ZABA-502100 format. One record per residue (C-alpha): x, y, z. Coordinates in steps of 0.02 Angstrom, whole numbers, padded with zeros to 5 digits, always signed. Example, Ala and Ser with C-alpha at 12.3 -4.5 7.8 and 13.67 -1.06 7.14 Angstrom:
residues 2
+00615-00225+00390 +00684-00053+00357 
END
This chain:
residues 759
+10910+05504+01348 +11086+05465+01396 +11229+05396+01291 +11191+05242+01189 +11291+05083+01200 +11389+05029+01048 +11496+04879+01014 +11599+04973+00886 +11779+05007+00926 +11830+05188+00925 +11963+05259+00814 +12073+05402+00869 +12124+05551+00766 +12275+05657+00814 +12274+05846+00799 +12432+05948+00824 +12401+06123+00889 +12490+06265+00800 +12565+06326+00963 +12650+06157+00990 +12598+06161+01172 +12486+06008+01165 +12430+05863+01061 +12244+05831+01067 +12164+05665+01027 +11980+05656+00980 +11866+05512+00943 +11811+05480+00766 +11633+05547+00756 +11567+05391+00673 +11571+05297+00838 +11487+05345+01001 +11521+05215+01136 +11445+05239+01307 +11606+05300+01385 +11645+05419+01242 +11657+05576+01349 +11762+05492+01484 +11883+05412+01360 +11907+05570+01260 +11930+05680+01411 +12055+05560+01487 +12162+05553+01330 +12160+05741+01307 +12204+05780+01487 +12343+05653+01495 +12429+05726+01344 +12408+05906+01402 +12479+05863+01572 +12630+05782+01493 +12663+05937+01389 +12642+06052+01537 +12772+05957+01638 +12902+06020+01517 +12991+06182+01566 +12874+06291+01464 +12818+06469+01503 +12638+06488+01565 +12519+06446+01425 +12332+06448+01397 +12269+06276+01350 +12101+06223+01289 +12021+06052+01291 +11923+06049+01131 +11818+05893+01139 +11745+05859+00970 +11602+05757+01040 +11465+05867+00975 +11511+05844+00793 +11391+05754+00680 +11458+05629+00552 +11579+05722+00444 +11502+05805+00293 +11666+05837+00206 +11644+05683+00097 +11461+05716+00059 +11498+05818-00096 +11407+05705-00217 +11243+05694-00311 +11103+05776-00212 +11222+05870-00096 +11178+06054-00086 +11196+06209+00023 +11078+06330+00107 +11124+06507+00159 +11019+06627+00260 +11032+06791+00354 +11018+06831+00540 +10989+07012+00584 +11145+07079+00670 +11214+06909+00723 +11375+06924+00622 +11420+07075+00728 +11409+06983+00894 +11579+06952+00972 +11529+06924+01152 +11638+06871+01296 +11593+06850+01478 +11672+06976+01597 +11668+07009+01784 +11695+07155+01902 +11716+07157+02091 +11543+07180+02166 +11585+07312+02298 +11751+07387+02244 +11758+07540+02132 +11749+07479+01951 +11901+07512+01844 +11964+07444+01679 +12106+07363+01774 +11993+07255+01880 +11874+07203+01743 +11912+07020+01704 +11879+06941+01537 +11841+06761+01585 +11800+06675+01421 +11927+06641+01286 +11893+06771+01152 +11833+06641+01027 +11664+06651+00940 +11512+06706+01042 +11505+06676+01231 +11362+06737+01341 +11238+06705+01483 +11363+06652+01616 +11339+06574+01788 +11462+06559+01933 +11442+06384+02005 +11419+06373+02193 +11504+06203+02201 +11694+06205+02225 +11789+06191+02063 +11880+06037+02128 +11717+05940+02145 +11657+05991+01972 +11823+05948+01891 +11828+05780+01979 +11659+05740+01902 +11708+05795+01729 +11887+05736+01728 +11909+05596+01856 +12085+05544+01905 +12170+05681+01806 +12309+05802+01850 +12242+05967+01785 +12382+06090+01812 +12549+06110+01896 +12475+06241+02013 +12430+06173+02186 +12299+06310+02202 +12117+06298+02145 +12066+06396+01989 +12058+06583+02011 +11882+06581+01939 +11766+06455+01860 +11617+06483+01750 +11473+06398+01659 +11413+06488+01503 +11330+06470+01334 +11443+06469+01181 +11407+06468+00996 +11559+06395+00910 +11604+06261+00784 +11431+06279+00711 +11331+06234+00865 +11261+06299+01028 +11334+06219+01183 +11365+06243+01368 +11546+06254+01423 +11631+06247+01591 +11793+06343+01608 +11913+06336+01755 +12032+06482+01735 +12201+06510+01819 +12273+06684+01803 +12402+06794+01886 +12332+06892+02033 +12369+07075+02067 +12472+07035+02220 +12618+06957+02129 +12630+07033+01958 +12511+07180+01954 +12412+07097+01816 +12228+07124+01837 +12156+07070+01670 +12087+06900+01627 +12189+06922+01469 +12334+06865+01580 +12263+06691+01594 +12398+06562+01627 +12298+06403+01610 +12122+06360+01559 +12027+06197+01575 +11878+06201+01458 +11747+06063+01448 +11582+06055+01352 +11447+05996+01471 +11309+05937+01354 +11360+05806+01227 +11250+05781+01075 +11232+05601+01022 +11270+05562+00841 +11127+05503+00734 +10979+05580+00826 +10983+05751+00741 +10998+05843+00906 +11043+06011+00836 +10972+06130+00965 +10990+06295+01056 +11058+06287+01233 +11035+06427+01358 +11042+06487+01540 +11137+06344+01622 +11174+06309+01806 +11275+06172+01888 +11183+06089+02033 +11286+05956+02119 +11319+05822+01988 +11197+05897+01862 +11186+06040+01739 +11013+06119+01719 +10981+06216+01559 +10865+06260+01415 +10867+06157+01257 +10759+06157+01099 +10800+05982+01039 +10623+05911+01058 +10488+05956+00933 +10334+06026+01018 +10228+05951+00880 +10114+06103+00872 +10136+06252+00754 +10187+06414+00840 +10230+06325+01001 +10404+06347+01073 +10521+06198+01085 +10612+06277+01234 +10611+06162+01385 +10716+06135+01541 +10828+05981+01553 +10944+05909+01683 +11098+05813+01625 +11206+05708+01741 +11383+05770+01713 +11468+05602+01732 +11351+05492+01630 +11264+05613+01513 +11094+05543+01562 +10965+05679+01530 +10793+05709+01604 +10661+05830+01541 +10595+05939+01683 +10467+06038+01584 +10297+05954+01554 +10259+05912+01374 +10145+06040+01292 +10227+06182+01391 +10376+06295+01355 +10494+06358+01491 +10624+06497+01482 +10759+06575+01592 +10783+06441+01726 +10858+06485+01896 +10904+06354+02025 +10884+06400+02209 +11040+06409+02320 +11001+06240+02398 +10974+06162+02227 +10803+06098+02281 +10696+06216+02177 +10702+06282+02000 +10606+06436+01946 +10563+06471+01765 +10471+06596+01658 +10333+06502+01569 +10180+06540+01466 +10103+06379+01532 +09966+06296+01432 +09915+06466+01362 +10063+06463+01244 +10147+06600+01143 +10035+06732+01068 +10158+06816+00952 +10238+06934+01079 +10402+07011+01020 +10442+07123+01169 +10381+07056+01335 +10325+06876+01334 +10164+06839+01424 +10251+06727+01550 +10220+06686+01732 +10344+06620+01860 +10332+06435+01902 +10430+06337+02032 +10462+06149+02033 +10579+06022+02111 +10746+06019+02021 +10768+05832+02041 +10624+05781+01928 +10514+05931+01884 +10376+05877+02003 +10274+05987+02122 +10261+06120+01988 +10163+06273+02043 +10135+06449+01978 +10196+06574+02108 +10193+06739+02010 +10069+06802+01882 +10158+06907+01750 +10346+06895+01764 +10507+06836+01686 +10693+06804+01717 +10684+06738+01898 +10834+06741+02015 +10845+06673+02193 +10917+06765+02342 +10873+06617+02453 +10752+06472+02440 +10607+06585+02489 +10650+06746+02396 +10639+06771+02209 +10676+06924+02105 +10601+06942+01931 +10561+07075+01802 +10404+07134+01717 +10346+07286+01621 +10248+07385+01748 +10082+07470+01721 +10172+07638+01710 +10273+07575+01561 +10441+07551+01646 +10528+07383+01652 +10556+07352+01837 +10620+07219+01956 +10502+07141+02083 +10528+07029+02234 +10421+06879+02279 +10433+06806+02455 +10368+06628+02462 +10295+06544+02617 +10303+06356+02604 +10180+06234+02677 +10095+06069+02637 +10038+06142+02470 +10211+06212+02431 +10201+06401+02411 +10050+06434+02520 +10069+06621+02506 +10170+06739+02398 +10204+06921+02440 +10256+07025+02289 +10335+07197+02299 +10405+07314+02168 +10589+07344+02203 +10661+07461+02072 +10573+07629+02050 +10502+07707+01893 +10609+07827+01794 +10723+07698+01713 +10710+07524+01640 +10782+07390+01755 +10776+07207+01704 +10863+07036+01702 +10895+07038+01890 +11028+06933+01978 +11034+06895+02164 +11154+06799+02275 +11137+06715+02445 +11309+06784+02488 +11243+06960+02511 +11056+06993+02509 +11075+07181+02528 +11095+07209+02340 +11049+07137+02172 +11126+07166+02001 +11017+07226+01859 +11034+07283+01680 +10970+07459+01653 +10924+07579+01516 +10921+07756+01584 +10839+07900+01491 +11007+07989+01478 +11097+07839+01400 +11082+07747+01236 +11170+07595+01309 +11121+07450+01419 +11227+07444+01577 +11248+07340+01734 +11210+07420+01901 +11190+07364+02081 +11029+07406+02169 +11038+07414+02358 +10871+07345+02417 +10885+07425+02590 +10930+07602+02539 +10843+07598+02369 +11000+07667+02286 +11089+07618+02127 +11277+07598+02106 +11335+07605+01926 +11465+07479+01871 +11495+07463+01685 +11451+07639+01628 +11598+07704+01729 +11723+07603+01627 +11640+07572+01457 +11503+07702+01436 +11475+07670+01250 +11460+07480+01258 +11307+07373+01292 +11320+07254+01440 +11195+07113+01457 +11121+06988+01581 +11213+07006+01748 +11246+06863+01868 +11327+06861+02041 +11447+06738+02119 +11383+06632+02263 +11489+06732+02388 +11430+06896+02310 +11607+06957+02274 +11593+06962+02083 +11464+07024+01959 +11473+06944+01787 +11396+06996+01621 +11433+06985+01436 +11482+07120+01314 +11579+07146+01152 +11760+07096+01177 +11827+07235+01067 +11992+07238+00976 +12107+07272+01123 +12213+07146+01217 +12203+07012+01085 +12014+07011+01078 +12001+07037+00891 +11894+06907+00803 +11891+06860+00620 +11740+06923+00526 +11648+06786+00434 +11567+06800+00265 +11491+06628+00292 +11472+06552+00465 +11451+06364+00453 +11316+06289+00564 +11284+06108+00606 +11151+06041+00491 +11030+05905+00544 +11030+05849+00362 +11204+05783+00319 +11179+05806+00132 +11153+05993+00157 +11285+06115+00218 +11211+06262+00312 +11280+06439+00323 +11237+06607+00398 +11292+06750+00284 +11352+06921+00339 +11217+07011+00240 +11035+06993+00190 +10933+06920+00046 +11070+06807-00023 +11054+06704-00181 +11170+06585-00274 +11230+06601-00452 +11171+06457-00564 +11339+06368-00545 +11341+06398-00357 +11509+06485-00360 +11451+06662-00325 +11332+06743-00204 +11239+06906-00221 +11170+06988-00065 +11107+07151+00008 +11195+07254+00140 +11078+07404+00166 +11121+07503+00068 +11197+07420-00082 +11195+07253-00173 +11357+07153-00174 +11425+07003-00264 +11561+06891-00193 +11640+06724-00229 +11585+06589-00110 +11763+06578-00040 +11752+06760+00014 +11858+06832-00125 +11810+06958-00258 +11684+07056-00158 +11619+07212-00247 +11467+07323-00249 +11354+07306-00401 +11215+07426-00350 +11238+07569-00227 +11058+07612-00190 +10940+07542-00060 +10877+07373-00117 +10810+07207-00054 +10781+07032-00122 +10899+06959-00251 +10893+06824-00386 +11009+06765-00526 +10954+06740-00705 +10973+06553-00739 +11019+06577-00923 +11100+06747-00953 +11268+06742-00864 +11299+06878-00736 +11123+06949-00735 +11043+06976-00566 +10874+07047-00515 +10835+07149-00361 +10705+07268-00289 +10763+07449-00284 +10680+07549-00147 +10631+07544+00037 +10577+07387+00128 +10413+07362+00224 +10329+07499+00124 +10149+07531+00072 +10073+07475-00092 +10099+07646-00173 +10281+07668-00121 +10402+07684-00265 +10496+07518-00277 +10550+07442-00443 +10621+07278-00503 +10787+07306-00590 +10915+07195-00676 +11103+07218-00661 +11243+07140-00763 +11373+07105-00630 +11499+07049-00762 +11494+07210-00862 +11667+07268-00814 +11665+07405-00947 +11533+07498-00849 +11617+07576-00699 +11450+07633-00632 +11377+07458-00649 +11223+07513-00744 +11054+07437-00712 +10891+07419-00807 +10722+07460-00732 +10599+07322-00780 +10439+07381-00697 +10340+07540-00729 +10239+07649-00613 +10340+07604-00459 +10196+07539-00351 +10299+07429-00237 +10362+07307-00369 +10475+07185-00279 +10535+07006-00245 +10580+06954-00423 +10608+06770-00466 +10650+06715-00644 +10580+06562-00733 +10705+06420-00763 +10711+06457-00950 +10756+06638-00915 +10609+06709-01012 +10497+06773-00873 +10506+06850-00700 +10372+06834-00568 +10360+06979-00444 +10238+07061-00325 +10160+07230-00354 +10043+07347-00261 +09976+07429-00418 +09797+07370-00387 +09797+07434-00208 +09842+07260-00145 +10005+07165-00160 +09975+07027-00288 +10087+06927-00405 +10125+06968-00587 +10235+06892-00723 +10335+06999-00845 +10464+06978-00982 +10637+06945-00907 +10733+07052-01033 +10618+07197-01074 +10514+07196-00917 +10333+07251-00923 +10357+07325-01095 +10392+07150-01162 +10236+07074-01085 +10141+07071-00920 +10021+06942-00848 +09929+06944-00683 +09953+06785-00581 +09851+06815-00422 +09710+06934-00379 +09625+06977-00217 +09612+07099-00070 +09762+07023+00017 +09953+07015+00004 +10038+06884-00105 +10226+06908-00100 +10401+06831-00095 +10380+06717-00245 +10500+06578-00297 +10492+06489-00466 +10523+06301-00462 +10670+06230-00561 +10555+06131-00677 +10449+06285-00710 +10286+06204-00656 +10258+06293-00491 +10276+06461-00408 +10286+06461-00218 +10238+06617-00122 +10184+06685+00047 +10010+06752+00071 +09897+06822+00207 +09739+06781+00106 +09663+06681+00249 +09661+06837+00359 +09704+06989+00252 +09798+07120+00349 +09804+07013+00505 +09991+06982+00495 +09974+06794+00466 +10063+06723+00314 +10050+06546+00246 +10149+06461+00108 +10059+06424-00056 +10099+06356-00229 +10016+06392-00396 +10050+06349-00577 +10110+06493-00687 +09945+06480-00783 +09849+06522-00620 +09786+06345-00591 +09818+06219-00453 +09826+06336-00304 +09868+06239-00146 +09929+06275+00029 +10098+06199+00076 +10125+06259+00255 +09995+06306+00384 +10094+06412+00506 +09959+06418+00640 +09837+06552+00694 +09923+06719+00672 +10084+06636+00615 +10210+06686+00484 +10290+06578+00350 +10391+06679+00224 +10533+06684+00097 +10514+06515+00009 +10656+06451-00101 +10652+06289-00199 +10787+06157-00186 +10886+06130-00347 +10785+05972-00386 +10620+06058-00345 +10567+05924-00222 +10587+06031-00066 +10566+06211-00010 +10667+06306+00119 +10580+06448+00211 +10581+06550+00371 +10443+06536+00498 +10385+06563+00676 +10328+06381+00673 +10436+06350+00829 +10386+06514+00912 +10517+06598+01024 +10662+06514+01115 +10710+06647+01244 +10649+06807+01323 +10678+06941+01191 +10744+07068+01317 +10893+06955+01354 +10958+06982+01176 +11005+07128+01065 +10868+07198+00955 +10776+07085+00835 +10620+07149+00749 +10546+06975+00751 +10641+06867+00877 +10561+06706+00822 +10616+06660+00645 +10700+06493+00611 +10744+06407+00448 +10640+06255+00397 +10626+06140+00248 +10472+06048+00186 +10432+05935+00040 +10340+06024-00099 +10188+05914-00063 +10178+05988+00113 +10249+05840+00208 +10409+05813+00307 +10437+05983+00389 +10614+05993+00460 +10688+06126+00573 +10865+06176+00525 +10911+06319+00641 +10889+06338+00828 +10920+06505+00913 +10832+06654+00991 +10871+06770+00846 +10782+06814+00684 +10838+06699+00544 +10769+06740+00372 +10786+06757+00183 +10856+06582+00147 +10921+06527-00023 +10957+06350-00085 +11113+06328-00190 +11154+06194-00320 +11322+06140-00250 +11390+06076-00086 +11500+06203+00004 +11626+06123+00119 +11559+06146+00298 +11688+06270+00363 +11684+06454+00406 +11732+06574+00267 +11828+06725+00334 +11843+06887+00240 +11907+07014+00365 +12030+07018+00508 +11914+07094+00634 +11734+07112+00686 +11669+07280+00748 +11545+07195+00866 +11413+07328+00850 +11227+07299+00871 +11068+07387+00921 +10985+07368+01089 +10801+07324+01094 +10714+07471+01011 +10570+07469+01134 +10692+07506+01276 +10711+07678+01198 +10537+07718+01262 +10539+07831+01415 +10362+07839+01486 +10313+07966+01618 +10457+08086+01586 +10420+08182+01745 +10459+08035+01858 +10610+08061+01969 +10748+07933+01942 +10813+07838+02093 +10977+07908+02160 +11146+07836+02122 +11262+07784+02263 +11443+07823+02216 +11589+07767+02323 +11685+07919+02386 +11841+07865+02294 +11752+07900+02129 +11718+08082+02167 +11807+08209+02060 
END
């Protein structure tokens, strides 16, 4: 699975940076010769080095290698080119950077280093054990990297979501030390060498999620979701090893199995993973039902289960693993497994609980440099925030780190340097010290279908106007309308609402559901219409179309604008009905489906012949939803998507030509341990398309979040981010189930404070 050979000659495109500190050359994305990475890196570094030899002040430089770009979609705006938008719970508020603190010195704001570059979303870091010089020589052979004769002050491997894709970056950072200038912040970076480690090959639709990477010698080991599992509700997450110099990639996870959270042993010989094995995912949204497996890093062989019930492994040495699990007493705790090797690999395993009850402790990190402590994320009963602490395994004491300097900020997923001098983690970068990020109305994502541009919206339940120039969406509370370029945003309904749709005939008319979400059949929810172009009405009046209020929701108008299909709980079950689009139920009402189940989230096809909807009729009340289609006259019922036993397939939306349907589903299960992320109610939703005849399912999004409520627009939006604010607040909720504090009477383990912190 390495780079492919091509006889095409490569063209070069020149990009001038706005700072005038460097000129970057990148290969035209239409050609991918075998030595693409090497050629591009060599050109970029040569030019940067030339610029740096000039008498310039210290600058931060970045090597943006546009190797992961698919064929440009900028010229795809033609017949059949369309756009899809969708929502991801909370994701627009993530502005993560990777930081580090000294492991054993008193934590202060002055010695907290921001390592990553303040761009986009950066998380799940790893300090390589190999010297930076050896890694850089692999990535950038025969290049002069910087004028400094010293090695980088710090180097890091991490996951980044930028330029519409998930990737793994390596950064070598040079910054002023405290001894010479008094600067102690990574914001004082002088130089930065930044290289993407995993290069997607053009033409094979390898849009994927990457996660939890480690550099091992000449290889990077990581999670990727680029291979279809082929089975509904089975995760695509697997472990891969990519040779840094050649790009040749090997799958280490057996087919038919999903692996998460890889950790490579200090020697590089072994890799430990959390895996549900052949059992597979069973719909867990809090703790996955994973075990710990160990295998040889070189090829994935000699795979053996060493721990029953565990996740997020981390090695202290080649015989000692730390991991987390939810204990029988309800507390998330860290455990230690000591492996004894023999002819049958791990002949015996001794497991011991390490962190005590009384607080949640999880996502452990260990280091061979100092085995007397580990780093953990904690949620204490007296704090609403996730923090990083050290746990001293000999004295059974905690030392707080991040709460002492940023008490009202979540800190996630610690990792420790090989020499145990630094503890890393990721958190919101905030607005200080140049960390402010633009807020995006529409975040462009790489699409595996070049004729479709793909966007994440900063809102929920979006829908396009008939001409594709405006978007209406929900922001809890309130319904908003905005131009697709981010201008003209205004509220059109101030109440709580969900689900939106535009009238295809009457200009400026939208439909929405006014009332609470996820409510019972008898809850008062009504379908209303709003004229968003009625500028004479300062209060933006609305018209209630349904009567009785028994959870009437998810309206979708017919293409001629005469009727609206919606779901209602008026019979005691949520079924579909059709009413007059102008006068509502008073102008006419017809029942479309009937039964002791839930039919919901309807979408009317552009030709008017079909209505697609989600239903749990195969197992009423069991939580499983499949995708169906039916004619408006109640005939021709057929299933479009079978989501698997217990699965969920929801929120269908027809393509403008009616030949395809976009929807959200757990068809690809989960891609990461939920506790490693902020809160998501359902951390498994991805966006898919399928032909209306039920063939050709295609996955569009790859992440460990909850993607949902997609809408398919009639026009092609240029694939670029749409900004609408100068800054992001970077606020999100921690996993709600970490708020649980079982056994309140349990004594919490003591904290060990350095004396210098007293007073």
